[in-house]
N, CA and C atoms as an extended XYZ file, in Angstrom:
438
Properties=species:S:1:pos:R:3:atomname:S:1:resname:S:1:resid:I:1 pbc="F F F"
N         0.524        2.286      -29.091 N   UNK     1
C         0.853        1.091      -28.350 CA  UNK     1
C        -0.394        0.652      -27.580 C   UNK     1
N        -0.691       -0.646      -27.618 N   UNK     2
C        -1.837       -1.203      -26.885 CA  UNK     2
C        -1.380       -1.619      -25.488 C   UNK     2
N        -2.068       -1.097      -24.481 N   UNK     3
C        -1.740       -1.391      -23.094 CA  UNK     3
C        -3.008       -1.846      -22.373 C   UNK     3
N        -2.933       -3.018      -21.757 N   UNK     4
C        -4.018       -3.512      -20.922 CA  UNK     4
C        -3.649       -3.169      -19.479 C   UNK     4
N        -4.607       -2.591      -18.776 N   UNK     5
C        -4.356       -2.047      -17.453 CA  UNK     5
C        -5.312       -2.681      -16.450 C   UNK     5
N        -4.786       -3.029      -15.271 N   UNK     6
C        -5.641       -3.585      -14.240 CA  UNK     6
C        -5.090       -3.315      -12.854 C   UNK     6
N        -6.004       -3.301      -11.889 N   UNK     7
C        -5.615       -3.114      -10.494 CA  UNK     7
C        -6.626       -3.811       -9.603 C   UNK     7
N        -6.247       -3.981       -8.356 N   UNK     8
C        -7.237       -4.353       -7.359 CA  UNK     8
C        -7.698       -3.063       -6.695 C   UNK     8
N        -8.466       -3.182       -5.620 N   UNK     9
C        -8.992       -2.004       -4.934 CA  UNK     9
C        -7.883       -1.111       -4.381 C   UNK     9
N        -6.785       -1.722       -3.912 N   UNK    10
C        -5.685       -0.934       -3.345 CA  UNK    10
C        -4.978       -0.090       -4.400 C   UNK    10
N        -4.975       -0.552       -5.641 N   UNK    11
C        -4.294        0.154       -6.711 CA  UNK    11
C        -5.193        1.005       -7.586 C   UNK    11
N        -6.482        1.078       -7.234 N   UNK    12
C        -7.451        1.768       -8.089 CA  UNK    12
C        -7.077        3.224       -8.388 C   UNK    12
N        -6.832        4.032       -7.376 N   UNK    13
C        -6.528        5.460       -7.595 CA  UNK    13
C        -5.241        5.623       -8.397 C   UNK    13
N        -4.236        4.814       -8.080 N   UNK    14
C        -2.956        4.813       -8.811 CA  UNK    14
C        -3.214        4.508      -10.288 C   UNK    14
N        -4.018        3.471      -10.548 N   UNK    15
C        -4.338        3.065      -11.928 CA  UNK    15
C        -5.042        4.186      -12.685 C   UNK    15
N        -5.971        4.848      -12.026 N   UNK    16
C        -6.703        5.935      -12.680 CA  UNK    16
C        -5.761        7.066      -13.096 C   UNK    16
N        -4.826        7.440      -12.231 N   UNK    17
C        -3.836        8.475      -12.567 CA  UNK    17
C        -2.953        8.029      -13.725 C   UNK    17
N        -2.495        6.789      -13.668 N   UNK    18
C        -1.640        6.260      -14.727 CA  UNK    18
C        -2.388        6.198      -16.054 C   UNK    18
N        -3.639        5.782      -16.006 N   UNK    19
C        -4.430        5.684      -17.232 CA  UNK    19
C        -4.573        7.044      -17.931 C   UNK    19
N        -4.843        8.080      -17.159 N   UNK    20
C        -4.945        9.432      -17.736 CA  UNK    20
C        -3.636        9.815      -18.421 C   UNK    20
N        -2.534        9.525      -17.773 N   UNK    21
C        -1.218        9.846      -18.341 CA  UNK    21
C        -0.989        9.075      -19.647 C   UNK    21
N        -1.247        7.785      -19.629 N   UNK    22
C        -0.987        6.950      -20.805 CA  UNK    22
C        -1.860        7.356      -21.991 C   UNK    22
N        -3.115        7.661      -21.730 N   UNK    23
C        -4.005        8.122      -22.802 CA  UNK    23
C        -3.527        9.464      -23.344 C   UNK    23
N        -3.036       10.322      -22.453 N   UNK    24
C        -2.490       11.612      -22.873 CA  UNK    24
C        -1.255       11.468      -23.746 C   UNK    24
N        -0.555       10.355      -23.601 N   UNK    25
C         0.624       10.052      -24.423 CA  UNK    25
C         0.214        9.450      -25.771 C   UNK    25
N        -1.075        9.198      -25.960 N   UNK    26
C        -1.568        8.653      -27.220 CA  UNK    26
C        -1.643        7.136      -27.275 C   UNK    26
N        -1.438        6.471      -26.148 N   UNK    27
C        -1.522        5.018      -26.115 CA  UNK    27
C        -2.981        4.557      -26.145 C   UNK    27
N        -3.197        3.393      -26.698 N   UNK    28
C        -4.503        2.745      -26.663 CA  UNK    28
C        -4.562        1.938      -25.369 C   UNK    28
N        -5.366        2.396      -24.421 N   UNK    29
C        -5.425        1.787      -23.093 CA  UNK    29
C        -6.771        1.088      -22.907 C   UNK    29
N        -6.693       -0.174      -22.499 N   UNK    30
C        -7.895       -0.944      -22.185 CA  UNK    30
C        -7.884       -1.220      -20.689 C   UNK    30
N        -8.837       -0.635      -19.982 N   UNK    31
C        -8.943       -0.783      -18.523 CA  UNK    31
C        -9.814       -1.996      -18.224 C   UNK    31
N        -9.230       -2.987      -17.560 N   UNK    32
C        -9.963       -4.203      -17.229 CA  UNK    32
C       -10.328       -4.281      -15.744 C   UNK    32
N       -10.299       -3.152      -15.052 N   UNK    33
C       -10.720       -3.118      -13.654 CA  UNK    33
C        -9.529       -3.040      -12.732 C   UNK    33
N        -9.811       -2.860      -11.516 N   UNK    34
C       -11.070       -2.609      -10.828 CA  UNK    34
C       -11.607       -1.228      -11.233 C   UNK    34
N       -12.908       -1.096      -11.083 N   UNK    35
C       -13.550        0.131      -11.518 CA  UNK    35
C       -13.986        1.027      -10.366 C   UNK    35
N       -13.608        0.634       -9.152 N   UNK    36
C       -13.847        1.440       -7.956 CA  UNK    36
C       -12.991        0.842       -6.836 C   UNK    36
N       -13.164        1.341       -5.633 N   UNK    37
C       -12.342        0.872       -4.518 CA  UNK    37
C       -12.994       -0.247       -3.715 C   UNK    37
N       -14.042       -0.861       -4.270 N   UNK    38
C       -14.655       -2.015       -3.613 CA  UNK    38
C       -13.691       -3.192       -3.677 C   UNK    38
N       -13.737       -4.032       -2.665 N   UNK    39
C       -12.857       -5.183       -2.549 CA  UNK    39
C       -12.993       -6.124       -3.756 C   UNK    39
N       -11.854       -6.463       -4.374 N   UNK    40
C       -11.802       -7.438       -5.469 CA  UNK    40
C       -10.605       -8.355       -5.225 C   UNK    40
N       -10.626       -9.510       -5.877 N   UNK    41
C        -9.527      -10.465       -5.758 CA  UNK    41
C        -8.513      -10.207       -6.881 C   UNK    41
N        -7.302       -9.821       -6.497 N   UNK    42
C        -6.280       -9.452       -7.475 CA  UNK    42
C        -5.982      -10.541       -8.508 C   UNK    42
N        -6.028      -11.856       -8.174 N   UNK    43
C        -5.717      -12.842       -9.224 CA  UNK    43
C        -6.685      -12.784      -10.400 C   UNK    43
N        -7.948      -12.469      -10.134 N   UNK    44
C        -8.924      -12.385      -11.229 CA  UNK    44
C        -8.535      -11.302      -12.224 C   UNK    44
N        -8.152      -10.149      -11.720 N   UNK    45
C        -7.736       -9.033      -12.587 CA  UNK    45
C        -6.430       -9.380      -13.291 C   UNK    45
N        -5.472       -9.913      -12.556 N   UNK    46
C        -4.170      -10.255      -13.144 CA  UNK    46
C        -4.322      -11.258      -14.270 C   UNK    46
N        -5.132      -12.278      -14.072 N   UNK    47
C        -5.312      -13.293      -15.118 CA  UNK    47
C        -5.969      -12.708      -16.357 C   UNK    47
N        -6.981      -11.853      -16.174 N   UNK    48
C        -7.663      -11.255      -17.323 CA  UNK    48
C        -6.716      -10.363      -18.131 C   UNK    48
N        -5.971       -9.508      -17.443 N   UNK    49
C        -5.037       -8.616      -18.142 CA  UNK    49
C        -3.946       -9.434      -18.841 C   UNK    49
N        -3.384      -10.394      -18.146 N   UNK    50
C        -2.305      -11.210      -18.723 CA  UNK    50
C        -2.784      -11.980      -19.936 C   UNK    50
N        -3.970      -12.565      -19.856 N   UNK    51
C        -4.510      -13.307      -21.001 CA  UNK    51
C        -4.647      -12.401      -22.221 C   UNK    51
N        -5.094      -11.184      -22.026 N   UNK    52
C        -5.233      -10.234      -23.148 CA  UNK    52
C        -3.868       -9.897      -23.753 C   UNK    52
N        -2.875       -9.715      -22.909 N   UNK    53
C        -1.539       -9.378      -23.409 CA  UNK    53
C        -0.965      -10.514      -24.236 C   UNK    53
N        -1.051      -11.737      -23.749 N   UNK    54
C        -0.449      -12.852      -24.490 CA  UNK    54
C        -1.247      -13.197      -25.739 C   UNK    54
N        -2.521      -12.839      -25.796 N   UNK    55
C        -3.343      -13.054      -26.993 CA  UNK    55
C        -3.084      -11.996      -28.062 C   UNK    55
N        -2.458      -10.904      -27.693 N   UNK    56
C        -2.248       -9.772      -28.606 CA  UNK    56
C        -0.767       -9.425      -28.674 C   UNK    56
N        -0.021      -10.087      -29.566 N   UNK    57
C         1.420       -9.822      -29.674 CA  UNK    57
C         1.711       -8.328      -29.842 C   UNK    57
N         2.707       -7.883      -29.117 N   UNK    58
C         3.085       -6.468      -29.163 CA  UNK    58
C         2.397       -5.626      -28.107 C   UNK    58
N         1.404       -6.207      -27.433 N   UNK    59
C         0.713       -5.480      -26.369 CA  UNK    59
C         1.496       -5.626      -25.068 C   UNK    59
N         1.235       -4.712      -24.151 N   UNK    60
C         1.836       -4.746      -22.825 CA  UNK    60
C         0.743       -4.677      -21.777 C   UNK    60
N         1.055       -5.147      -20.584 N   UNK    61
C         0.126       -5.073      -19.476 CA  UNK    61
C         0.765       -4.374      -18.300 C   UNK    61
N        -0.054       -3.650      -17.560 N   UNK    62
C         0.391       -3.018      -16.322 CA  UNK    62
C        -0.610       -3.389      -15.241 C   UNK    62
N        -0.095       -3.948      -14.155 N   UNK    63
C        -0.911       -4.397      -13.035 CA  UNK    63
C        -0.476       -3.697      -11.753 C   UNK    63
N        -1.459       -3.272      -10.961 N   UNK    64
C        -1.165       -2.539       -9.736 CA  UNK    64
C        -2.011       -3.108       -8.596 C   UNK    64
N        -1.351       -3.466       -7.517 N   UNK    65
C        -2.044       -3.851       -6.281 CA  UNK    65
C        -1.330       -3.149       -5.139 C   UNK    65
N        -1.540       -3.590       -3.927 N   UNK    66
C        -0.916       -2.918       -2.788 CA  UNK    66
C         0.598       -2.927       -2.856 C   UNK    66
N         1.185       -4.099       -3.086 N   UNK    67
C         2.647       -4.213       -3.149 CA  UNK    67
C         3.158       -4.561       -4.543 C   UNK    67
N         2.306       -5.066       -5.410 N   UNK    68
C         2.718       -5.547       -6.725 CA  UNK    68
C         3.114       -7.017       -6.708 C   UNK    68
N         3.305       -7.567       -5.519 N   UNK    69
C         3.763       -8.953       -5.400 CA  UNK    69
C         2.700       -9.935       -5.875 C   UNK    69
N         1.486       -9.799       -5.363 N   UNK    70
C         0.419      -10.716       -5.747 CA  UNK    70
C         0.125      -10.670       -7.231 C   UNK    70
N         0.082       -9.466       -7.790 N   UNK    71
C        -0.176       -9.328       -9.220 CA  UNK    71
C         0.919      -10.005      -10.039 C   UNK    71
N         2.175       -9.828       -9.658 N   UNK    72
C         3.264      -10.428      -10.438 CA  UNK    72
C         3.224      -11.950      -10.335 C   UNK    72
N         2.917      -12.475       -9.161 N   UNK    73
C         2.830      -13.925       -9.003 CA  UNK    73
C         1.688      -14.497       -9.838 C   UNK    73
N         0.532      -13.853       -9.790 N   UNK    74
C        -0.627      -14.331      -10.551 CA  UNK    74
C        -0.377      -14.218      -12.057 C   UNK    74
N         0.221      -13.137      -12.492 N   UNK    75
C         0.495      -12.953      -13.917 CA  UNK    75
C         1.470      -13.997      -14.429 C   UNK    75
N         2.504      -14.269      -13.670 N   UNK    76
C         3.521      -15.232      -14.105 CA  UNK    76
C         3.024      -16.670      -14.094 C   UNK    76
N         1.806      -16.893      -13.640 N   UNK    77
C         1.197      -18.216      -13.740 CA  UNK    77
C         0.960      -18.585      -15.208 C   UNK    77
N         0.836      -17.587      -16.070 N   UNK    78
C         0.697      -17.816      -17.506 CA  UNK    78
C         2.098      -17.993      -18.090 C   UNK    78
N         2.354      -19.120      -18.733 N   UNK    79
C         3.711      -19.425      -19.194 CA  UNK    79
C         4.228      -18.476      -20.277 C   UNK    79
N         3.360      -17.679      -20.880 N   UNK    80
C         3.823      -16.711      -21.886 CA  UNK    80
C         3.971      -15.304      -21.311 C   UNK    80
N         3.718      -15.172      -20.028 N   UNK    81
C         3.886      -13.869      -19.365 CA  UNK    81
C         5.297      -13.761      -18.813 C   UNK    81
N         5.808      -12.548      -18.869 N   UNK    82
C         7.071      -12.228      -18.219 CA  UNK    82
C         6.808      -10.946      -17.424 C   UNK    82
N         6.206      -11.156      -16.249 N   UNK    83
C         5.808      -10.030      -15.397 CA  UNK    83
C         6.949       -9.639      -14.483 C   UNK    83
N         7.234       -8.350      -14.458 N   UNK    84
C         8.323       -7.823      -13.638 CA  UNK    84
C         7.760       -6.835      -12.624 C   UNK    84
N         8.068       -7.074      -11.356 N   UNK    85
C         7.713       -6.156      -10.286 CA  UNK    85
C         8.817       -5.105      -10.205 C   UNK    85
N         8.465       -3.857      -10.476 N   UNK    86
C         9.466       -2.787      -10.528 CA  UNK    86
C         9.130       -1.684       -9.535 C   UNK    86
N        10.155       -1.238       -8.828 N   UNK    87
C         9.985       -0.158       -7.864 CA  UNK    87
C        10.790        1.088       -8.225 C   UNK    87
N        11.527        1.018       -9.324 N   UNK    88
C        12.249        2.201       -9.800 CA  UNK    88
C        12.455        2.095      -11.312 C   UNK    88
N        12.906        3.177      -11.909 N   UNK    89
C        13.071        3.239      -13.361 CA  UNK    89
C        14.141        2.270      -13.869 C   UNK    89
N        15.201        2.079      -13.091 N   UNK    90
C        16.261        1.169      -13.519 CA  UNK    90
C        15.733       -0.259      -13.646 C   UNK    90
N        14.936       -0.696      -12.678 N   UNK    91
C        14.358       -2.038      -12.754 CA  UNK    91
C        13.469       -2.171      -13.989 C   UNK    91
N        12.694       -1.150      -14.287 N   UNK    92
C        11.810       -1.182      -15.460 CA  UNK    92
C        12.621       -1.260      -16.749 C   UNK    92
N        13.691       -0.498      -16.815 N   UNK    93
C        14.552       -0.517      -17.999 CA  UNK    93
C        15.185       -1.894      -18.191 C   UNK    93
N        15.711       -2.465      -17.140 N   UNK    94
C        16.358       -3.782      -17.246 CA  UNK    94
C        15.351       -4.894      -17.523 C   UNK    94
N        14.140       -4.758      -16.982 N   UNK    95
C        13.094       -5.757      -17.243 CA  UNK    95
C        12.797       -5.841      -18.735 C   UNK    95
N        12.836       -4.717      -19.412 N   UNK    96
C        12.596       -4.703      -20.857 CA  UNK    96
C        13.872       -5.072      -21.629 C   UNK    96
N        14.992       -4.408      -21.340 N   UNK    97
C        16.240       -4.618      -22.097 CA  UNK    97
C        16.738       -6.050      -22.036 C   UNK    97
N        16.769       -6.614      -20.839 N   UNK    98
C        17.407       -7.915      -20.650 CA  UNK    98
C        16.433       -9.069      -20.543 C   UNK    98
N        15.184       -8.807      -20.108 N   UNK    99
C        14.240       -9.891      -19.851 CA  UNK    99
C        13.026       -9.892      -20.760 C   UNK    99
N        12.916       -8.888      -21.629 N   UNK   100
C        11.789       -8.778      -22.557 CA  UNK   100
C        10.455       -8.915      -21.832 C   UNK   100
N        10.329       -8.269      -20.677 N   UNK   101
C         9.092       -8.315      -19.908 CA  UNK   101
C         7.945       -7.739      -20.731 C   UNK   101
N         6.785       -8.382      -20.625 N   UNK   102
C         5.594       -7.858      -21.299 CA  UNK   102
C         4.545       -7.373      -20.296 C   UNK   102
N         4.829       -7.569      -19.022 N   UNK   103
C         3.926       -7.148      -17.954 CA  UNK   103
C         4.725       -6.353      -16.917 C   UNK   103
N         4.224       -5.200      -16.548 N   UNK   104
C         4.813       -4.383      -15.501 CA  UNK   104
C         3.893       -4.428      -14.284 C   UNK   104
N         4.444       -4.745      -13.134 N   UNK   105
C         3.670       -4.768      -11.890 CA  UNK   105
C         4.248       -3.741      -10.928 C   UNK   105
N         3.346       -3.030      -10.247 N   UNK   106
C         3.769       -2.022       -9.283 CA  UNK   106
C         2.872       -2.069       -8.058 C   UNK   106
N         3.381       -1.531       -6.956 N   UNK   107
C         2.641       -1.503       -5.705 CA  UNK   107
C         2.253       -0.099       -5.302 C   UNK   107
N         0.958        0.142       -5.177 N   UNK   108
C         0.460        1.475       -4.819 CA  UNK   108
C         0.785        1.857       -3.373 C   UNK   108
N         1.091        0.868       -2.544 N   UNK   109
C         1.447        1.155       -1.149 CA  UNK   109
C         2.962        1.185       -0.958 C   UNK   109
N         3.682        1.039       -2.069 N   UNK   110
C         5.146        1.001       -2.035 CA  UNK   110
C         5.739        2.240       -2.706 C   UNK   110
N         5.140        2.649       -3.809 N   UNK   111
C         5.601        3.836       -4.538 CA  UNK   111
C         4.405        4.751       -4.796 C   UNK   111
N         4.664        6.042       -4.990 N   UNK   112
C         3.557        6.941       -5.306 CA  UNK   112
C         3.290        6.944       -6.805 C   UNK   112
N         2.150        7.452       -7.189 N   UNK   113
C         1.764        7.384       -8.601 CA  UNK   113
C         2.668        8.231       -9.494 C   UNK   113
N         3.276        9.283       -8.971 N   UNK   114
C         4.219       10.072       -9.774 CA  UNK   114
C         5.412        9.244      -10.197 C   UNK   114
N         5.987        8.509       -9.262 N   UNK   115
C         7.084        7.604       -9.601 CA  UNK   115
C         6.577        6.478      -10.494 C   UNK   115
N         5.366        6.008      -10.234 N   UNK   116
C         4.788        4.957      -11.070 CA  UNK   116
C         4.674        5.359      -12.527 C   UNK   116
N         4.338        6.599      -12.771 N   UNK   117
C         4.257        7.104      -14.149 CA  UNK   117
C         5.642        7.081      -14.790 C   UNK   117
N         6.663        7.491      -14.056 N   UNK   118
C         8.034        7.464      -14.584 CA  UNK   118
C         8.479        6.026      -14.873 C   UNK   118
N         8.136        5.109      -13.982 N   UNK   119
C         8.492        3.702      -14.173 CA  UNK   119
C         7.784        3.150      -15.413 C   UNK   119
N         6.491        3.435      -15.548 N   UNK   120
C         5.737        2.958      -16.710 CA  UNK   120
C         6.301        3.530      -18.010 C   UNK   120
N         6.627        4.817      -18.013 N   UNK   121
C         7.211        5.429      -19.212 CA  UNK   121
C         8.529        4.759      -19.585 C   UNK   121
N         9.368        4.509      -18.604 N   UNK   122
C        10.658        3.857      -18.869 CA  UNK   122
C        10.423        2.456      -19.432 C   UNK   122
N         9.513        1.710      -18.822 N   UNK   123
C         9.188        0.357      -19.271 CA  UNK   123
C         8.699        0.366      -20.724 C   UNK   123
N         7.758        1.235      -21.027 N   UNK   124
C         7.136        1.254      -22.349 CA  UNK   124
C         8.045        1.827      -23.435 C   UNK   124
N         9.037        2.611      -23.052 N   UNK   125
C         9.918        3.236      -24.036 CA  UNK   125
C        11.274        2.547      -24.165 C   UNK   125
N        11.421        1.389      -23.546 N   UNK   126
C        12.674        0.643      -23.611 CA  UNK   126
C        12.473       -0.604      -24.458 C   UNK   126
N        13.379       -0.820      -25.389 N   UNK   127
C        13.313       -1.986      -26.278 CA  UNK   127
C        14.127       -3.148      -25.717 C   UNK   127
N        13.688       -4.351      -26.012 N   UNK   128
C        14.437       -5.556      -25.682 CA  UNK   128
C        15.695       -5.593      -26.547 C   UNK   128
N        16.817       -5.948      -25.954 N   UNK   129
C        18.078       -6.047      -26.699 CA  UNK   129
C        18.137       -7.396      -27.417 C   UNK   129
N        17.288       -7.539      -28.427 N   UNK   130
C        17.161       -8.812      -29.153 CA  UNK   130
C        18.398       -9.132      -29.990 C   UNK   130
N        19.248       -8.151      -30.218 N   UNK   131
C        20.493       -8.392      -30.955 CA  UNK   131
C        21.554       -9.056      -30.065 C   UNK   131
N        21.292       -9.098      -28.769 N   UNK   132
C        22.213       -9.718      -27.820 CA  UNK   132
C        21.791      -11.174      -27.608 C   UNK   132
N        22.543      -12.106      -28.176 N   UNK   133
C        22.197      -13.534      -28.112 CA  UNK   133
C        22.020      -14.010      -26.681 C   UNK   133
N        22.820      -13.504      -25.764 N   UNK   134
C        22.740      -13.951      -24.375 CA  UNK   134
C        21.385      -13.622      -23.764 C   UNK   134
N        20.799      -12.471      -24.105 N   UNK   135
C        19.486      -12.107      -23.571 CA  UNK   135
C        18.398      -12.995      -24.166 C   UNK   135
N        18.476      -13.225      -25.454 N   UNK   136
C        17.496      -14.089      -26.118 CA  UNK   136
C        17.569      -15.492      -25.532 C   UNK   136
N        18.755      -16.015      -25.377 N   UNK   137
C        18.956      -17.362      -24.819 CA  UNK   137
C        18.368      -17.455      -23.416 C   UNK   137
N        18.628      -16.466      -22.609 N   UNK   138
C        18.159      -16.490      -21.218 CA  UNK   138
C        16.649      -16.336      -21.127 C   UNK   138
N        16.071      -15.463      -21.936 N   UNK   139
C        14.610      -15.305      -21.945 CA  UNK   139
C        13.957      -16.622      -22.348 C   UNK   139
N        14.550      -17.303      -23.317 N   UNK   140
C        13.981      -18.584      -23.747 CA  UNK   140
C        14.056      -19.642      -22.658 C   UNK   140
N        14.930      -19.480      -21.690 N   UNK   141
C        15.056      -20.436      -20.592 CA  UNK   141
C        14.181      -20.111      -19.386 C   UNK   141
N        13.498      -18.980      -19.408 N   UNK   142
C        12.726      -18.569      -18.238 CA  UNK   142
C        11.620      -19.564      -17.900 C   UNK   142
N        10.818      -19.933      -18.874 N   UNK   143
C         9.698      -20.848      -18.614 CA  UNK   143
C        10.068      -22.257      -19.005 C   UNK   143
N         9.916      -23.155      -18.055 N   UNK   144
C        10.178      -24.570      -18.282 CA  UNK   144
C         8.847      -25.299      -18.397 C   UNK   144
N         8.818      -26.358      -19.151 N   UNK   145
C         7.628      -27.212      -19.205 CA  UNK   145
C         7.739      -28.231      -18.092 C   UNK   145
N         7.211      -27.890      -16.945 N   UNK   146
C         7.318      -28.764      -15.773 CA  UNK   146
C         5.993      -29.458      -15.534 C   UNK   146
């Protein structure tokens, strides 16, 4: 599975732990920064990761900042992104099953990296319920041409 990974300075250590785990699981991980704890602007990272995900069908993105809020807002600026801010495994499962999320956002100051690994695993191992017409219909209504 191809996974694009990004964080700001607040999420750097969390991202590094998650990246080791994902590579150990055999995933193809592309780290798009931050590459240290120096101050960076989270929208720049979010846009780069999101653009890569939407350009590569079947790929997923994981974004980490202090709370996950800024990353999810910046990612969802792309009309083909469906970024979900998740703080537990149930949210990650539902984001995939019912919303076909392609971006997972987490907050390094909200959850610890151990829980983050469990959330990422749940997200990446859950399939969209595409056989359920109601989910497909609702996902298609998420982005409006405004």
